PLY file of the C-alpha trace (Angstrom):
ply
format ascii 1.0
element vertex 66
property float x
property float y
property float z
element edge 65
property int vertex1
property int vertex2
end_header
0.00 0.00 0.00
1.43 3.34 -1.07
1.72 6.25 1.34
0.11 9.51 0.26
2.57 12.35 0.64
0.72 14.92 -1.51
-2.03 16.87 0.24
-4.31 19.70 -0.87
-3.91 22.99 1.03
-5.53 26.43 0.99
-3.40 29.58 0.80
-4.82 32.85 2.13
-3.69 36.46 1.57
-2.13 37.87 4.74
-2.81 41.53 4.00
-6.55 40.95 3.40
-6.81 38.91 6.61
-5.06 41.64 8.64
-7.55 44.29 7.50
-10.31 42.62 9.49
-12.43 41.42 6.60
-14.85 38.68 7.63
-13.67 35.16 6.77
-16.88 34.30 4.91
-16.91 37.38 2.67
-15.55 37.55 -0.86
-12.91 40.08 0.22
-10.25 37.51 1.16
-8.30 36.01 -1.70
-7.54 32.29 -1.49
-5.73 29.80 -3.69
-5.84 26.01 -3.56
-2.68 24.06 -4.29
-0.93 20.82 -3.41
2.24 20.25 -1.45
4.42 17.29 -0.62
4.13 16.66 3.11
7.48 14.90 3.21
9.48 17.74 1.58
7.70 20.68 3.26
6.44 19.66 6.71
6.12 23.30 7.86
3.51 25.81 6.74
3.92 26.93 3.15
4.34 30.64 2.27
4.21 31.90 -1.33
4.10 35.29 -3.01
1.07 35.48 -5.28
-1.10 38.19 -6.82
-4.12 39.33 -4.77
-6.96 40.71 -6.93
-8.43 42.60 -3.92
-5.17 44.32 -2.90
-4.04 44.77 -6.55
-0.46 43.71 -5.71
1.69 40.68 -4.95
1.38 39.65 -1.30
2.42 36.75 0.89
-0.03 33.86 1.05
0.16 31.41 3.96
-1.26 27.94 4.41
-4.41 27.99 6.55
-6.05 24.57 6.20
-5.15 21.07 5.18
-7.87 19.10 3.44
-7.83 15.55 2.16
0 1
1 2
2 3
3 4
4 5
5 6
6 7
7 8
8 9
9 10
10 11
11 12
12 13
13 14
14 15
15 16
16 17
17 18
18 19
19 20
20 21
21 22
22 23
23 24
24 25
25 26
26 27
27 28
28 29
29 30
30 31
31 32
32 33
33 34
34 35
35 36
36 37
37 38
38 39
39 40
40 41
41 42
42 43
43 44
44 45
45 46
46 47
47 48
48 49
49 50
50 51
51 52
52 53
53 54
54 55
55 56
56 57
57 58
58 59
59 60
60 61
61 62
62 63
63 64
64 65
């Protein structure tokens, strides 16, 4: 039986989250991606474009889903 090292994660814009926008509103930009749990055991941080901030910001991993 093969071990599953790839998991799906959600990345969230840090600058939108700091402004106090409600989590359920459309104002927070999120991306879904996959990461290898074996190679990156810590939380993932990437620079991506936020359409609400109109600039490149840091996105951090908020949730792991299967």
